C-alpha positions, 0 to 999 in steps of 0.5 A: 850660387855665391854672392859677391862677398863670397866670390871676393873671399875666394878670389885669391885661392882661385888665382892660386889654383887652390880651390876645391872643384865645387868652389871653383865651379861656383866661383866661375858661375858667379863670374858668368853673371857678375861684371863687378867681380870680373873687374876685381879678378882682372885687377888682381890678375894684373897686380899679381903679374906686375908684382911677379915681373918686378926684380926687387920689391919697392923699399918700404917707407921708414915710417911704415916700417916703424909702425909695423914693427911697433904693432908686431911688438905690442901684439893685437891685444895691447890697448894701443894696437886697437886704436 
C-alpha cells in the first residue's frame, strides 16, 4: 500500500485520469483508509472545477509578474535565484 506522500504525488495524474491501472488501484486503496488524502482530493477536485468555470484567468499582480520574469531570465543556477 502507498503512503500519503506517494498518494499526494499521484493525485494530479489521478485527477487527469492518466495513472496506470496498478497505480490507480493503489491510489484508490489508499483513499479507502486515509481521510486526510480524501480531503486533499476533494479540495483539488473543487479547485480544478472552479478554475475550469472561470471565463478568464484572474490578472497576475505586477510585482509577482516582474519577480517571475526576473527568475526566468536568470535561470535556476544564478546565485540570486537560489536565495
